[in-house]
N, C-alpha and C positions, 0 to 999 in steps of 0.2 A: 647952570652951575655943574650939574652932573656930567655934561658933555666935556667939560674941562678935565674932570677927574678921570673920565674914560680915556681921554687923550694921553694924560700923564701915565696911565697904566698900560698903554699900548693896545687898548681894546678898539677894534675897528667896527664898522657897520656890519661886515660879514667876516667871520673868523673861522679858521680851521681848528677843529676840536681835538685832533689827535696829535700829540707832541712827544718827542723824545728829548726835547731841549731846544736847541736852535732850529731844528727841523720840525715843521708843522705840516700836517696833511689831513685829508678827510675825504672819504668816498661815500659816506652814508648820507641820509636825508638831513635837512637843516632843522635845527631846534631854534625856536624863537623865544628869547627871554623877555618876558613882560614884567614890569614892576607892579607889585601889588599896591604900591603907594598911590599910583595914579592911573594904572591900567595901560600905560604906554609901552610900546615896544622899545626895548633898550638897544638890542643888537641881535644878530643871528650867529649861530655856531653850527658848522658842519659836524655831523656825528661820525662815528667810526664804523666801518664794516669789518668783516672777518679778515680781509687782507691787510687792512690798517693795523688790526690787532697783532697779526703775525709779524709785521714790520717792527712794531713797538716791542714785542717780546724779544725778538732777536737782538735789538739794540740794548735792552735791559740786561740780557744774559751776557752780552759782551762787556758791558760796563761793570757788571758784578765782579768779573775776574780782576779788573783794575782796582775797583773800590775797596774790596776786602783786604788787598795787600797794602793799602795806604795805612800807615800807623793811625790808631784811633785818635790821638791828639791832633794829628793833621786833619782828620775828618772833622774833628771838633772846631778847628780853626775856620774851616769852610762854613760850618753852621753858624759860627760867630759872625762871619761876614754876611750871611743871609739875614741874621737878626738885625745887623746894622742897616741893611737895605730896607728891611721892614720898618725900621724907625723912620727912615727917610720917606717912605711911601704911606705911613700910617694914616694920615689924613685922607688921602685919596682912596685907599683901600677901605677904610672905615666907612666912607660915604657910599662906596659901591656895595658893601655888605648891607648897609641900611636900605639902600634903594632897591637892590635886587631881591633881598629877602624880606624886608619890611620891618625889621627891628629898629628901635629908636637909634638915632645917631650915636648917642652916648654908649649904647650897647654895641653898636658896630665898631666904634673906636676901641671899646673895651675888649672886643673879640680879637682885634689885631694886637692889642697889648698882650693878650694871652699867648699869641704866637711868639712875640718877642721874649716873653718870660720863659717859655719852654725852650727856646733856643739858648737862653742863658743857662738854664738847668742842664741842657744837653752838653754844653761846652764843658762844664765842670765834670759831668759824667764821663766824658771822653778820656779823662785821666784817671778813671777808676775802673769800672767794669770788673770788679774784684771777684776772684775765685777763692777757694779755701785751701788751706794746708791741713791735711788729714793724717792722724796718727796711724801708722801701719802696725799690725801685729807681728810682722816679720822683721828680724834684725837687718840693719843696713838697707832698709827700704824706705822710700818716701812716697806718700800719696798726696795728690792734689787734684783740684778740679779747675778747669778753665772753660771759657766761653768763647764760642766762635760764631761768626755771622751765619745767618740762615741762607741768604742769597737774595731772592726776590720777595718783596712784601707788597701785597695788593691791599689797597686802602679804599674801602667803599664808604663814602660819607653821606650825611643827610643834609637837607636844605636848611635846617634850623641853626646850625653852626657851620656855615659854608666854607670857612677857612681854618678855624681854630682846631677842629677835630683832626683834620688832615695834618696839621702841623704838629699836634701832640704825637701823632704816630710817626710822621716823616722825620722829625728832628731826632727822635730816639733811634729810629731804624737806621738813619744815616750814620750816626756816631757808632752804632753797633756794627757797621760794616755792610749794610744792606742797601740795595737800590729799591726805589719805590715806584709803583704804578698806581696812580690815583684815578678812581672812577668816581667823579663828583655826582651829586644829584643833578638830574636833567633840569630841575627847577632853578638851579643857581650855577650854570656853567661858566658865566663870565668871571665870577669870583675865582674859580679854579684857573682860568687862563691868565688872569692878572697875577696870581701867585707864581705861575710858571714863568711868566715874563720877568718877574723879580728874581727868581732863581737863576734864570738865564744870564742875568748880569753878573752874578757870582761865577757861574760856570765859564762864561766867556773870559772874564778877567783872569781866571786861573787855568785857562786852557784845559778844562775838563772834558771828557768824552761825552757823547750823547748817551742817554739812557739811565743816568743816575736819578733823575726825576722825570717821570713820564705822566702824561695826562691822557685818559681814555674817556672821551665824552660819548654818551649814549644812554639808552634806556636799560631795561631789564636784561636784554640780550648781552650787552657789554659786561654787566655784572656776572652773568652766567658763564661767559668765556673765562673770566678770571677764576671763578670758584671751581670750575671743572678742570682747570689746567694744572697738571702735576708739576710743571716748571715753576709755579708760584708757590713758594714755601710756606707763607703765612697769609691768611686773609683776615684783615681787621675790618669788621663791618659794623657800622653804626646805623640804626634805623629801627623799624618796627619789629616786634616779636615774630610776626608772621614771616617777614623777610629773613630774620636771623635764623629761624628754624629751617627754612629752605636752604640757606647758605651752609649751615652746620651739617645737614644731611649730605649735601653734595661734597663738601670738603672731607667729611669722614669717610666717604666711599673710596677716596683715593689716599686715605691716611695722612692727609695734610693737617696743618695746624690752623686753629681758629682763635680769634680774639673778638668776642661779641659784646657790644654795648647797645642794649635794646631798650625796651619800654620801661617807664617808671610810673608808679602810682603813689606818689609821695605824700606823706602825712606829717602834720605837726600836732603833737599832743600839747595842750595848754592846761596846766595844772592850776589848782587853787592858789598856788604861790607864784604865779607868773607875773612878770612886768607887762601890763596890758598894752602900754604904749609901744614897747619893743615888739610885742607879739603882733600887733596890727601892722607895724612897719614891715616886719619880716614876711608876714602873710600876704600883704598886698603886692610887695615886690615879687614874691614867689609865684603868685597866682596870675597876675596880669602882665608881668614883664615878658617881653617877646610875645605878647598876646597869648600867653599860656602854651607856647610851642617849644618849651624846653623839655628835655627828658627829666630834668630835675624840678620842673614846675610843681608848685604846691597844689595838689588835687583835693586833699581831705584835711579838714580841721576838726580834731577830736578834743572837745572842750569839757572841762569839769563842770558839773551841774551848778556849782556855787557861783561860777563866774560866766556861765553861758550867756545869760541875757546881756550882761555888760559888754562882753566880747562881740556879740552879734550887733549890738547897737553901735559900737565903735567902728566895726567893719563897714556897716552900711553907710555911716557918715564918711568914712574914708573913700568908699567906692563912688560916692556922689561927687567927689573932688577930682576923680580921674579924668584927665583930658585926653581925648582920642583924636588922632589926626595924622597928617603926613609925618612919617618918622624922621625926616630931615629937619623938622622944626623942633628945636630943643625944648620948647614949652610943652610938648605933648608927652604924656607918660606911656601911651600905648599906641602902636601902629596897627596895621592890618594883619589878617591871616594871610597865608602864603598864596592862596588862590581860591577860586569859587568852589572847587571840590572840598576844600577844608571848611568853607562856610556851610556847605550842605551837610557835612558831618556834624558840625556844631549845632545846626538847627535840628538834625535828627536826634542828637543827644538830649536837647531840651524837650523834645516830644517824648522821648523814652523816660525822662525824669517824671513827667506828668503821668504817663501811662502806668509806671511802676509804683506810683504812690508817693513820690517826692513832692516837696512843697517849695515853690520858687519864692525866695525872700527878695531877691533882686532879679527882675525878669530881663531876658536878653532881647536880641533882635538885631537885624542888619541895619546899619546906618545909611541913609540916603541924602542926596542933596550935594551942595557945593563942597568940594574937598573929599567927597566919598565916592567919586565916579567909578572907581575900580570895582565896586561891589564887594570888597573884601574886608570892610570895616564892620566890626560887631561890638555889641555891648557885653561887658563882663557880667557873669551870672553868679549868684550865690543861691544854693538850694539846700534845704534841710532834707537829708536822706539817711535811711539806715545803711550801715556799711555793707549789708549783704545784698543790696540791689545789684542786678547784673550790670546796669549802667555804671555804677560806682566801682565795680570790680574791674572794669576795663579802662584803658587809657584813652581819653579823648584829648586830642591835641588842640586845645582851645581854652579860653579863659573862663572855665567853669569850676567853681569851688564848692565842694560838698561839706556841709556843716552837720556835726553830730555831737551828742553829749555822752559823758560817762560818769560813773560814780567812784569806782576804785581804779587805781593806777594799773593794776594787773589787767583789768578789763580793757583799759585804753590800749595797752601794749598788744593784747590779743587782737583787738580791732585793727590796729595799725599793721600787724603782721599778716592779717587774714585777707591778703590779696595775692594774686599770682606773681606780682612783680616785687623786686627787692632792691631798688636803687638807693634813694635818699630818704632820710627821716630826720625829725628834730623834736626836741622837747623844750618847752618854755617853762622854766621853773627857777626859783631862787633857793630851792630846798636841795641840799646836798644829797640826801638819801634818794630822792626821786631821780635826780640826775644820774647818780651812780647805778641805780636799778636799771634805768633806761640803757646805759652803756654796758651792762653786764651780759653774761651769756643768756640770761633769762629776759633780756631786753629786746631792743630792735634787732631784726634779722636782716637789715639792709647793709649794703656795702659802705654806706655813708651814714653816720649817726651824729647829729649835732646837738649842742646844748646852747640855748639862748641865741642862736642864729637860725635862719630859715633853711629850707631844703635846697635853695639855689645858691650859686656862687662858690663852686669848688675852686680851690686854690692849686696852682702849680706846686708840686712838691709832695702832695698827698696822692696816693694811688686812687684813680677815679674809676668807679665801676660798681656793679651790684650783683646780687644773687638771684636765684630762681629764674624766672622768665626774663630777667634783665640780661642773662647770658653768662655771668661769671667772669667776664674779662676785666682787666685792669690796665689803664692807660696813664700816661703823664708821670707822676712822681713815684717815690719809694723805690721798690725794686721792679717796677713795671718793665724796665729795660730787658729783663730776662725773657720776656715774651718774644723778643726779636732776635734771640740767640739760641744756640744749641749748647747744651752742657756736655762736657767731656771729662771723665775721670781718668787720671793717669797714675800709674804705679811705676816708680823708677827703682830698679835694683842697682845699688852702687857698691855692693859687696862682691865676694868671690865664690859664693855658693847660691844655690837656687832652692830655698825652702819652699815646700809646696803648701797649699792651703789645707787647713784642718789637720796639719801634722801628718799628712799622707806620705808614706814611703814608696818611692817608685825608682828602684835601683836598676840600672842598666849595666 
């Protein structure tokens, strides 16, 4: 079945991984993409070397001159066409996302739907991109601000959302008048090439030049070329805090711009007034969906002492019903981790829980036998741990949920905020005062704060991102488009005199 989807998407047995559009080339070593679902080789991709990168940058620079002069609504029309092609390829691309990354098929299809949704959002945005009219203190003067394209936008994406995160950035960057260079995760290169092939159909139909959408396949070296290059005006990087810190330092050295979407250590506070059924549903989806490999995955559950036992019992019952297996089988709730390195990190985290004094409520382990040949399937874990354990303070990209109790809401909020990361958060309560306290300035310190929904499942339209070690960036909705543009303040004198600032007299 997957072979047919690969054919539809234009993925060959061996592919060139550096692309400016219709032109594809590669001079670097091959990357082999293995599926964590069954451990099988899917296809091979040639990576980029320094000369490939140079070719790509020159194409992007040339395209930028054309693209920024195209009226924004025209750019929006091309993004609309891209969204339509995504609708056509949704099933095939969703299957590839599921197979190459390991998330469930429904999540794979849902990720492609996010791409479609952000294209729709970007089309509307292309007729806005509003600046301000500002009141001048000088007579017969007008002040305003306007927004101009940056030029080249570099997008570094992670394996866990191999297509959506790129599209969140690219769709907005395109309508804002920028060209995009995408460095995908070397763990999911085929998803990137499939997206490029879909874009190429739009570019070819509209006779667009090379370089508006570029793909740079490779490892850390390729990312380093982008971050160090002063010709790249913005680096939007999604990944670990460690990676983001290195990117931020390098880009800051050249006074470039950064948009960082990094780690999360997301908590749900469950109050005495929570709907327990709703709580369990949101927690299970947040903690085991994508095998705990979302930046918004639920890592910590902070439960009021009065409902602690009932919540724990309900969670354990729900976990027993989780079906683990091939993500292309719709009957399975949870697929594999991305690779054996992720499995090793998962096992190490379990050992650290034990060493640091945590108690395993539901023990983990690696699954073996028929259907689990890849060695990447693991059992979800629930552990009772104090919030201050070092293992709890760090993000483990795996289905491990830390359970802890509290007495007063203020204590719970302090616990939730007392981690280095600040991406997503939630409170489960039917009490208005508790909900509003959580959303107040004294409440959650995260970029996302939800009431009666979990930490996962951000919607297009809201600005996505977090504070502290999450990086501070915002993507997708609201005014996130401003990240991809430069602001310019204009003063226009339409009178016959030149009054100076602060009433200064300067007679000649």
